[in-house]
C-alpha positions, -999 to +999 in steps of 0.1 A: -261-643+320-224-641+327-222-603+325-241-571+322-234-540+301-234-504+311-230-471+291-200-451+303-187-420+285-208-430+255-193-465+252-208-498+262-186-515+289-189-552+299-192-560+336-181-594+349-208-615+364-206-645+388-201-670+360-171-651+348-155-655+382-163-692+383-147-697+349-116-678+360-113-701+390-117-732+368-088-719+346-067-713+377-075-748+390-063-764+358-030-745+359-025-755+395-033-792+388-012-795+356+018-779+372+021-749+349+020-723+377+054-706+381+071-691+411+078-653+414+104-656+441+137-674+438+138-712+445+151-714+481+174-743+473+190-725+444+207-743+415+221-778+421+257-778+432+284-804+427+289-807+465+252-815+472+251-847+492+238-878+474+208-893+491+204-931+494+174-946+476+155-949+509+163-913+519+152-900+485+120-919+487+112-906+522+121-870+512+099-873+481+070-886+502+072-856+525+075-831+497+045-847+480+026-842+513+038-805+513+027-801+477-008-814+485-009-791+515-003-762+492-029-775+467-054-774+495-044-740+509-046-725+474-080-739+467-093-730+502-083-693+499-095-689+464-128-705+473-131-681+502-121-651+481-146-659+454-176-654+477-161-628+501-178-594+499-152-576+520-126-562+495-098-559+521-103-595+533-105-607+498-072-590+490-056-608+521-069-642+509-058-637+473-023-624+484-019-656+505-031-677+476-006-660+453+023-668+476+011-704+479+017-707+441+054-701+449+053-730+473+035-752+448+062-746+421+090-751+447+076-784+459+070-796+423+106-787+414+120-805+444+098-836+435+113-835+400+148-833+415+140-864+436+127-881+405+092-884+420+057-870+412+028-851+429-001-869+444-024-887+420-054-874+441-047-837+437-079-830+418-099-845+447-079-824+472-084-792+452-121-797+447-128-806+484-108-776+497-123-752+472-158-763+483-148-759+520-135-724+512-168-714+496-187-727+526-163-710+551-169-677+533-205-678+544-195-678+581-186-641+581-153-623+580-139-632+615-144-669+609-134-666+573-100-653+585-101-679+613-100-707+587-070-691+572-052-687+605-060-723+616-050-737+583-016-720+585-011-730+621-016-767+612+006-764+582+033-748+604+032-779+626+034-803+597+064-784+583+082-783+616+076-821+618+091-826+584+122-806+593+127-831+621+123-862+599+139-852+566+173-868+560+199-846+578+219-842+547+190-833+525+197-796+527+178-787+494+145-800+508+152-784+541+158-750+525+125-752+507+105-764+537+121-737+560+111-709+536+076-723+533+072-725+571+083-689+575+058-678+548+030-697+566+038-680+598+034-647+580+001-657+566-012-667+600-002-635+617-017-615+588-050-633+593-049-627+631-040-590+626-070-586+604-094-600+631-094-638+627-117-654+652-106-687+669-125-716+654-147-738+676-128-769+689-149-794+669-140-776+637-103-775+646-105-812+654-122-820+621-096-801+602-068-821+620-086-854+613-089-846+576-053-834+575-041-868+589-060-886+562-045-863+536-009-866+548-011-904+552-026-909+518-004-883+499+028-897+513+022-928+491-003-919+464 
């Protein structure tokens, strides 16, 4: 059954069950993957301006590849945190995970908007990235609260490194992409410190290494596909 009923104040009240939560996550995943999620905060690059530099075809292609990688990174983070939150029994930690996931939807919408401005598209493999990351989140949630938060902290640490690298390789005159990536990096730093402040445990070296290896596969593939 997806729910149970209880009698409260003379009225029957429906209580959500595990299947309700899963169906809610499927709905969220569909919104993430079809690009209908919206951002709550203002777009860091603001509206287009007449004095915005014009990128060459090669510069626009490179910037789009990097923004596609960033979009995939946000797909993965969103799925990871929601997978962890679904199975987490600690209400305060679940709130931390869902708050971070909510902010990642801003990043998703920003990256998608910048890809549109560059006349490009998200990765064709986004459903695969989402499903794999969600499954990892569910598995991570079983490791206990300290390691659950440790996955969040390590994920954000590695994303910070990627974003710093992108700021070094984006075309110098592409200030619109730079403004988006800079705000994303600052947010990721905040997510990492929040996880650490709530008791994140350092992950074992083999797990950190595996995460970096998978990240390299993802970034190399997403840049082109």
